[in-house]
C-alpha positions in Angstrom: 0.0 0.0 0.0 1.3 3.4 -1.0 0.8 6.2 1.5 0.6 9.8 0.1 1.5 12.6 2.3 -0.1 16.0 1.5 1.4 19.0 3.2 -0.9 21.8 3.9 0.4 25.2 4.8 -1.8 28.0 5.9 -1.0 31.4 4.3 -0.1 34.4 6.4 -2.3 37.3 5.3 -1.2 40.9 5.7 -3.1 44.2 5.6 -2.3 47.0 3.2 -0.8 49.0 6.1 1.4 46.1 7.1 2.7 45.7 3.5 3.3 49.4 3.1 5.3 49.4 6.3 7.3 46.3 5.3 8.1 47.9 1.9 8.5 51.4 3.3 6.0 52.8 0.8 2.6 54.5 1.2 -0.7 52.8 1.5 -1.7 54.4 -1.7 1.2 52.9 -3.5 0.1 49.4 -2.3 -3.5 50.1 -3.5 -2.1 51.1 -6.9 -0.1 47.9 -7.1 -3.2 45.9 -6.3 -5.4 47.8 -8.8 -2.8 47.4 -11.6 -2.6 43.6 -11.0 1.0 43.7 -10.0 0.3 42.6 -6.5 -2.5 40.0 -6.0 -4.9 40.6 -3.1 -8.2 39.3 -1.7 -11.0 41.7 -0.8 -12.4 41.1 2.7 -15.4 43.4 3.3 -14.1 46.9 2.5 -10.4 46.1 2.9 -7.8 44.0 1.2 -5.6 41.2 2.4 -2.4 40.1 0.7 -0.6 36.8 1.1 2.9 37.1 2.5 4.3 34.8 -0.2 2.8 37.0 -2.9 4.5 40.1 -1.5 7.8 38.1 -1.3 7.3 37.0 -4.9 6.7 40.5 -6.0 9.9 41.6 -4.4 11.9 38.7 -5.8 10.7 39.4 -9.3 12.0 42.9 -9.1 15.3 42.2 -7.3 18.4 43.4 -9.2 21.9 42.8 -8.1 24.1 45.9 -7.9 27.6 46.0 -9.2 
């Protein structure tokens, strides 16, 4: 008998304010990134939540090495 192991990880969700603070940008800039589709987000009521791995992916995609 073959046993399959499925790993389930729960995503950590961040608010727009938390993302703005992490990236040292304004809340409005985070909203612009969301509305342009550059940063995926989930709408919860009247506010947005962003997965931490999506924010990390956004940064990694824009990372450039200096020198």
